[in-house]
C-alpha positions as CSV (number, residue, x, y, z in Angstrom):
1,M,149.4,-159.3,74.1
2,S,145.8,-159.0,75.2
3,P,144.8,-159.5,78.9
4,P,143.3,-162.8,80.0
5,A,139.6,-163.0,79.1
6,N,138.4,-163.0,82.7
7,R,140.3,-159.7,83.4
8,R,139.2,-158.0,80.2
9,D,135.6,-158.9,80.8
10,R,135.4,-157.3,84.3
11,K,133.2,-154.3,84.7
12,M,133.8,-151.3,86.8
13,R,132.3,-151.2,90.3
14,W,132.7,-148.3,92.8
15,I,130.6,-146.6,95.4
16,I,130.7,-143.4,97.4
17,I,130.5,-144.1,101.1
18,T,131.3,-140.6,102.5
19,D,130.3,-137.2,101.0
20,K,132.0,-134.3,102.7
21,I,130.7,-131.5,100.5
22,D,127.2,-132.2,99.2
23,G,125.3,-132.8,102.4
24,G,125.5,-136.5,102.0
25,N,123.7,-136.6,98.7
26,A,126.3,-138.7,97.0
27,V,126.4,-141.4,99.6
28,N,125.5,-144.8,98.0
29,F,126.0,-143.4,94.5
30,G,128.1,-145.6,92.4
31,Q,128.6,-147.7,89.3
32,F,127.9,-151.4,89.3
33,D,128.8,-152.9,86.0
34,D,127.2,-150.7,83.3
35,E,124.7,-148.9,85.6
36,S,125.4,-145.6,87.5
37,R,122.9,-144.6,90.2
38,H,122.0,-144.2,93.8
39,Y,121.4,-147.4,95.7
40,Q,118.7,-147.2,98.3
41,N,118.8,-150.9,99.2
42,E,121.3,-151.1,102.1
43,S,121.7,-154.9,101.7
44,K,122.7,-154.5,98.1
45,V,125.2,-151.8,99.1
46,A,126.6,-154.0,101.9
47,D,126.9,-157.0,99.5
48,A,128.7,-154.8,97.0
49,L,131.2,-153.5,99.5
50,V,132.3,-157.0,100.4
51,T,133.6,-157.3,96.8
52,M,135.5,-154.0,96.9
53,P,139.0,-154.4,98.4
54,T,140.2,-150.9,97.7
55,E,139.2,-147.7,99.4
56,F,139.7,-144.3,97.7
57,Q,139.5,-140.6,98.4
58,L,138.6,-137.9,95.8
59,L,140.3,-134.6,96.5
60,D,140.3,-131.1,95.1
61,D,143.5,-129.4,93.9
62,D,144.1,-128.1,97.4
63,G,144.2,-131.6,98.8
64,E,140.8,-131.4,100.5
65,V,138.9,-134.7,100.6
66,Y,135.5,-134.3,99.0
67,F,134.4,-138.0,98.8
68,E,135.5,-141.4,100.0
69,G,134.5,-144.6,98.4
70,R,135.3,-148.2,97.6
71,T,136.1,-150.1,94.4
72,R,137.3,-153.4,93.1
73,C,139.0,-152.1,89.9
74,I,142.1,-149.9,90.7
75,N,144.4,-152.5,89.2
76,H,142.2,-153.5,86.3
77,G,143.4,-150.8,83.9
78,T,143.7,-147.0,83.8
79,D,140.4,-146.4,82.0
80,L,138.4,-148.3,84.7
81,A,140.4,-146.9,87.6
82,F,139.7,-143.3,86.8
83,A,135.9,-143.7,86.6
84,P,135.2,-142.3,90.1
85,L,137.4,-139.3,89.4
86,D,135.7,-138.8,86.1
87,W,132.4,-138.6,88.0
88,A,133.8,-136.3,90.7
89,E,135.4,-133.8,88.3
90,A,132.0,-132.1,88.2
91,Y,132.5,-131.2,91.9
92,G,136.0,-130.0,91.4
93,C,138.0,-133.1,92.2
94,T,141.3,-133.4,90.5
95,E,143.0,-136.3,92.3
96,L,142.2,-139.9,93.4
97,Q,144.2,-141.6,96.1
98,Y,143.7,-145.3,97.0
99,R,144.9,-148.0,99.3
100,P,143.7,-151.4,100.5
101,V,140.6,-151.3,102.8
102,G,141.7,-150.9,106.5
103,S,145.3,-150.0,105.7
104,N,147.1,-147.4,107.8
105,E,149.4,-146.6,104.9
106,P,149.1,-143.3,103.1
107,G,147.0,-143.5,99.9
108,K,148.8,-143.7,96.5
109,T,147.8,-141.2,93.9
110,L,146.4,-142.7,90.7
């Protein structure tokens, strides 16, 4: 059975909001629909964050957090959910943990 059209047609959106290893260079880098780039327009970033109910951390194999970000797509399918980790592999990240924005619960590993 195929997913409902509105779910299948959704595009990936994620953004890095904290960069702990690269001097802040990755802050505001993200993917919005089919475009990956740095966003210099703070109002565009703020508008995008409102639509992203999930926060995530990208960690190395020692459990050290390299990046933190937000997304709207963790539950929209495995291929989409792994997009931030796919990007962060170049920095040595091997794990993505996520939770609802503002939650005090520990993150779940994807």
